C-alpha positions in Angstrom: 0.0 0.0 0.0 2.7 2.5 0.9 5.0 1.4 -2.0 2.0 2.1 -4.4 1.7 5.7 -2.9 5.6 6.5 -3.0 5.5 7.9 -6.5 2.6 10.2 -5.7 4.3 11.3 -2.6 7.5 12.0 -4.5 5.6 14.0 -6.9 3.9 15.9 -4.0 7.1 16.8 -2.4 8.5 17.9 -5.8 5.6 19.9 -6.7 5.6 21.6 -3.2 9.4 22.4 -3.5 8.7 24.2 -6.9 5.6 25.8 -5.7 7.3 27.4 -2.7 10.1 28.8 -4.9 7.3 30.2 -7.3 5.3 31.7 -4.4 8.3 33.6 -2.9 9.0 35.0 -6.5 5.3 36.0 -6.7 5.3 37.6 -3.2 8.5 39.5 -4.1 6.9 40.9 -7.2 3.7 41.7 -5.4 5.7 43.6 -2.7 7.7 45.6 -5.4 4.3 46.5 -7.1 2.6 47.6 -3.8 5.7 49.6 -2.9 5.6 51.3 -6.2 1.7 52.0 -6.2 2.0 53.5 -2.5 4.9 55.8 -3.5 2.9 57.2 -6.7 -0.2 57.4 -4.7 1.4 59.6 -1.9 1.7 62.3 -4.6 0.0 61.5 -7.8 0.4 64.8 -9.0 4.3 64.5 -8.9 4.0 61.2 -10.7 1.7 62.7 -13.3 4.2 65.5 -14.0 7.1 62.8 -14.1 4.8 61.0 -16.8 4.6 64.2 -18.8 8.4 64.1 -19.3 8.0 61.0 -21.3 6.1 63.3 -23.7 3.7 60.5 -25.0 0.8 62.4 -23.6 0.9 66.1 -22.5 -3.0 67.0 -22.1 -3.3 67.3 -18.1 -6.7 65.4 -18.0 -5.2 62.5 -19.9 -1.9 62.5 -18.0 -3.9 62.5 -14.7 -5.9 59.6 -15.9 -2.9 57.7 -17.1 -1.3 58.3 -13.6 -4.2 56.9 -11.6 -4.6 53.9 -14.1 -0.9 53.0 -13.4 -1.4 53.0 -9.7 -4.7 51.0 -10.0 -2.9 48.4 -12.4 -0.1 47.8 -10.2 -2.3 47.5 -7.3 -4.4 44.8 -9.1 -1.5 42.9 -10.2 0.0 42.8 -6.7 -3.5 41.5 -5.3 -3.6 38.7 -8.1 0.0 37.7 -7.5 -0.8 37.5 -3.9 -4.0 35.6 -4.4 -3.1 33.0 -6.9 -5.9 30.9 -8.0 -7.1 30.0 -11.5 -5.9 33.4 -13.0 -2.4 32.8 -11.6 -0.7 32.0 -15.3 -2.7 34.9 -16.8 -1.5 37.2 -14.0 2.1 36.3 -14.5 1.9 36.6 -18.3 0.3 40.1 -17.8 3.2 41.1 -15.4 5.8 40.0 -18.1 4.1 42.1 -20.8 3.6 45.1 -18.6 7.1 45.1 -17.5 8.4 44.8 -20.9 6.2 47.7 -22.1 7.6 49.8 -19.1 11.0 48.9 -20.0 10.6 49.9 -23.8 9.0 53.2 -22.7 11.8 54.2 -20.2 14.5 53.1 -22.8 12.7 55.2 -25.4 12.4 58.3 -23.2 16.0 58.0 -21.9 17.5 57.6 -25.5 15.2 60.4 -27.3 13.9 62.6 -24.5 16.6 63.0 -22.2 14.8 61.3 -19.2 16.7 61.6 -15.9 14.3 59.9 -13.5 12.0 57.3 -14.4 9.2 58.1 -11.7 9.0 54.3 -11.0 8.6 54.9 -7.3 7.2 58.6 -7.5 9.4 61.3 -5.9 10.1 59.4 -2.9 12.7 57.0 -4.2 14.4 58.5 -7.3 15.9 56.1 -9.7 17.9 56.7 -12.8 16.5 55.2 -16.3 19.4 52.7 -16.3 18.6 51.2 -12.9 15.1 51.1 -13.5 15.6 48.9 -16.6 17.9 46.7 -14.6 15.1 46.4 -11.9 12.5 45.6 -14.5 14.8 42.9 -16.0 15.2 41.3 -12.7 11.5 41.3 -12.1 10.8 39.9 -15.5 13.1 37.1 -14.7 11.3 36.4 -11.6 7.9 36.4 -13.3 9.1 34.2 -16.1 10.5 31.6 -13.8 7.2 31.5 -11.8 5.4 31.1 -14.9 7.6 28.4 -16.0 7.0 26.5 -12.8 3.4 27.2 -12.8 3.0 26.0 -16.4 5.2 22.8 -16.0 3.3 21.7 -12.8 -0.2 22.1 -14.6 1.1 19.7 -17.3 2.5 17.3 -14.9 -0.2 16.9 -12.3 -4.0 17.4 -12.2 -5.7 20.0 -10.1 -7.2 17.4 -8.0 -3.9 15.8 -7.1 -2.4 19.1 -6.1 -2.0 19.6 -2.4 -4.3 22.4 -0.8 -0.9 24.0 0.1 0.0 24.4 -3.4 -3.4 25.6 -4.5 -3.7 28.4 -2.1 -1.1 29.5 0.5 -2.4 30.6 3.8 -2.4 34.4 4.5 -2.7 35.3 0.6 -6.2 36.6 0.7 -5.5 38.7 3.9 -2.2 40.3 2.2 -4.2 40.9 -0.9 -7.1 42.8 1.1 -4.5 44.7 3.0 -2.5 46.0 -0.2 -6.0 47.4 -1.5 -6.8 49.1 2.0 -3.1 50.6 2.1 -2.9 51.9 -1.4 -6.6 53.4 -1.2 -5.7 55.0 2.2 -2.5 56.5 0.8 -4.2 57.7 -2.3 -6.9 59.5 -0.3 -4.0 61.2 2.0 -2.2 62.2 -1.2 -5.4 63.7 -2.9 -6.3 65.6 0.5 -2.7 66.8 0.8 -2.7 68.1 -2.8 -6.0 70.0 -2.3 -4.9 71.5 1.0 -1.5 72.6 -0.3 -2.4 74.0 -3.7 -4.9 76.7 -2.6 -2.4 79.4 -4.1 -2.4 77.8 -7.4 -4.6 79.4 -10.1 -7.1 77.2 -11.7 -8.3 78.2 -15.2 -11.7 79.9 -15.3 -13.2 78.0 -18.1 -12.8 75.6 -21.0 -9.8 75.6 -23.0 -10.0 76.8 -26.4 -7.7 75.1 -28.9 -6.7 78.1 -30.9 -6.8 80.5 -27.9 -5.2 78.3 -25.1 -3.9 81.1 -22.9 -7.5 82.7 -22.7 -8.2 80.2 -19.9 -6.1 82.3 -17.5 -7.8 85.1 -15.6 -6.7 86.5 -12.4 -6.6 89.7 -10.0 -3.3 91.5 -9.4 -3.3 94.7 -7.1 -7.0 95.2 -7.6 -6.8 94.8 -11.4 -8.3 91.9 -13.3 -6.0 90.5 -15.8 -7.9 88.5 -18.7 -5.2 86.9 -20.8 -8.0 86.2 -23.5 -8.4 89.8 -24.1 -5.7 92.2 -25.4 -1.8 91.7 -26.0 0.5 90.4 -23.4 4.1 89.1 -22.9 3.5 85.9 -20.9 6.5 84.2 -19.3 6.5 80.7 -18.3 9.2 80.4 -15.3 9.9 77.9 -12.7 10.7 79.2 -9.0 13.6 76.8 -8.7 15.3 77.9 -12.0 18.2 80.1 -11.9 18.0 80.9 -15.6 14.2 81.9 -15.1 15.4 84.1 -12.0 17.7 85.9 -14.5 14.9 86.2 -17.2 12.7 87.7 -14.4 15.1 90.6 -14.0 15.1 91.4 -17.8 11.2 91.1 -17.8 11.1 93.8 -15.0 12.8 96.1 -17.3 10.4 95.3 -20.2 7.3 95.8 -17.9 8.2 99.5 -17.4 8.4 100.3 -21.1 5.6 102.7 -22.0 3.5 101.4 -25.1 4.8 97.8 -24.5 2.5 94.9 -24.0 1.6 94.2 -20.3 4.0 91.5 -18.8 2.8 88.6 -16.8 4.5 85.3 -15.5 2.7 81.8 -15.1 5.0 80.0 -12.6 5.7 76.5 -11.7 6.4 75.9 -7.9 5.0 76.3 -4.6 4.1 79.4 -2.3 7.1 79.2 -0.3 9.5 79.3 -3.1 7.5 81.8 -5.0 7.5 84.2 -2.0 11.3 83.8 -1.7 11.7 84.5 -5.4 9.5 87.7 -5.2 11.5 89.1 -2.2 14.7 88.7 -4.1 13.5 90.3 -7.4 10.6 92.5 -6.6 8.9 92.2 -10.1 6.8 94.7 -11.4 4.5 92.2 -13.2 2.1 89.6 -11.7 3.5 86.1 -11.0 0.7 83.3 -10.7 1.4 79.8 -9.8 -0.4 77.4 -12.0 -0.7 73.6 -12.0 2.2 71.8 -13.2 0.6 69.8 -15.7 -0.9 72.8 -17.2 2.5 74.4 -17.0 4.2 71.9 -19.0 1.8 72.1 -22.0 3.2 75.5 -22.8 6.9 74.7 -22.5 9.5 72.9 -24.7 11.8 70.6 -22.7 12.4 73.1 -20.0 11.6 76.7 -18.9 11.8 79.5 -19.4 9.6 80.4 -22.4 8.1 83.6 -23.4 5.0 84.1 -25.4 3.7 87.1 -27.2 -0.2 86.6 -27.3 -3.2 88.4 -28.6 -6.5 87.6 -27.1 -5.2 84.4 -25.7 -3.7 83.2 -29.1 0.1 82.7 -29.1 1.7 84.6 -31.9 5.3 83.8 -31.2 7.5 82.5 -28.6 11.2 82.5 -27.5 13.0 79.8 -25.4 15.8 80.6 -23.1 16.1 84.5 -23.2 13.4 87.2 -23.2 12.7 88.6 -26.6 14.5 91.9 -27.7 12.3 95.1 -27.5 12.5 95.8 -31.1 11.2 92.3 -32.0 8.2 92.6 -29.7 7.3 96.1 -31.0 7.6 95.0 -34.6 5.1 92.2 -33.7 2.9 94.8 -32.1 3.1 97.1 -35.0 2.5 94.4 -37.6 -0.7 93.0 -35.9 -1.9 96.7 -35.4 -1.4 97.3 -39.0 -3.1 94.1 -40.2 -6.1 95.0 -38.0 -6.5 98.4 -39.5 -6.2 97.0 -42.9 -9.0 94.4 -42.1 -11.1 97.5 -40.6 
């Protein structure tokens, strides 16, 4: 009787050993996904800004949706990896494809867009593109090995012969539920922190018009309403942490004092603390308004500063790096005025 069961017992022990290895590989992958999702969820806006650097999507609503989708996908994969069950092979295959896609995207942005940080763990654990690619290759190796074990055992033994320990290891459902609770809690905290900390940031006042994108900005400065959708302006996009932008602010100060010159305004990337420090150092003669980072990045190239000459919210010309020469702006103003006179 015992001799008849020995082959089945050996098969059981062999499967159990391989399954334990696969389980630890899956658990490691799940923990990395949870850590990644939590890091992004703590500051989804910072992760969304990092996504915009890939220059695949730049429209703020799409970037925000993509950032939230990545957090949800990573959480879902972590839960499925912990849970096991009938979707196990599908989960491991999806994990392989997702990691391969992330790796290709990082390599592309690194090679062609000058990406310096991958954003894999938000702003809390900075990682270079090269390190991120290595991490992903290691994770793909883990997923591939677990998939190999899972596929091999499925072919060698029927589910009815598989030990209960192999089919579902204790604690997996609890860990899966806890992962969802943690990510959901951290996401809520991150969103509340953003809402509380961004009270000084100017939101656009209406729908964005495709040919008049700067008409969305309307704000008050020293008792006067500035509506960038009406009239001509020189609008600078500056960062509060950019030395080059600070030098440009000093030049823009001179331009703002020239009679018959378009009004000057600056739309800023940063926070209230760094903006106030910048204003104390430079005492600008023009309004400086904080705007949302994703909106800011829509209007610049690879990096600020950028200065636009606009008419009724419509960009006419822009300059990167240095503010425009006085003569160039006056020529634009004169040309547009002459064109308007001819039309009349």
